[in-house]
C-alpha positions in Angstrom: 17.6 34.2 42.2 16.2 32.4 45.4 18.4 29.7 44.1 21.3 31.6 43.6 21.1 33.2 47.1 21.2 30.0 48.9 24.0 28.4 46.8 26.1 31.9 47.6 25.2 31.5 51.3 25.9 27.7 51.6 28.8 28.3 49.8 30.0 31.2 52.0 28.6 29.8 55.7 29.6 25.9 54.8 25.8 25.0 54.7 24.6 21.5 54.1 21.0 21.8 54.4 17.7 23.7 52.8 17.9 26.1 55.9 19.8 29.6 55.3 22.1 30.9 57.5 19.4 33.7 58.4 17.4 31.0 59.2 15.0 31.1 55.9 13.4 28.2 54.1 13.2 28.1 50.4 9.6 29.4 50.4 11.0 32.9 52.4 13.6 32.7 49.9 11.4 32.6 46.9 9.2 35.1 48.7 11.9 37.8 48.8 11.1 38.0 45.0 7.7 37.0 44.0 5.1 34.7 45.5 6.2 31.1 46.4 2.4 30.0 46.1 1.9 26.5 47.5 3.3 24.7 45.0 7.0 25.2 45.6 10.0 22.4 45.9 13.7 22.4 46.2 16.3 19.6 45.1 19.6 20.0 46.7 23.0 18.1 46.2 26.0 18.8 48.3 29.3 17.3 46.9 32.8 18.6 47.4 34.5 16.9 44.5 31.9 15.7 42.2 31.0 16.9 38.5 27.6 18.9 37.6 27.0 15.7 35.2 27.4 13.3 38.3 25.0 15.2 40.5 22.7 15.5 37.9 22.7 11.9 37.1 22.9 11.0 40.8 19.7 12.8 41.2 18.1 11.1 38.2 18.8 8.1 39.8 18.1 8.8 43.4 21.5 6.7 43.9 21.8 5.4 47.3 18.0 5.5 48.3 17.2 1.7 48.3 13.2 2.3 48.8 13.2 4.7 45.2 
């Protein structure tokens, strides 16, 4: 639900960051629905004209990140 909220917020407001339009972090958004705890993570990908499978492949391969 926290991820959905951020997706909707980012789309509506043209965001390309982990920070929400209300300046919330992923930790803040998770805490709205339960307890985030210390071990939370977030992976974001922002692409206008890329398919879902292309995005997943990019995340799996870390394409374009030379030190990985």
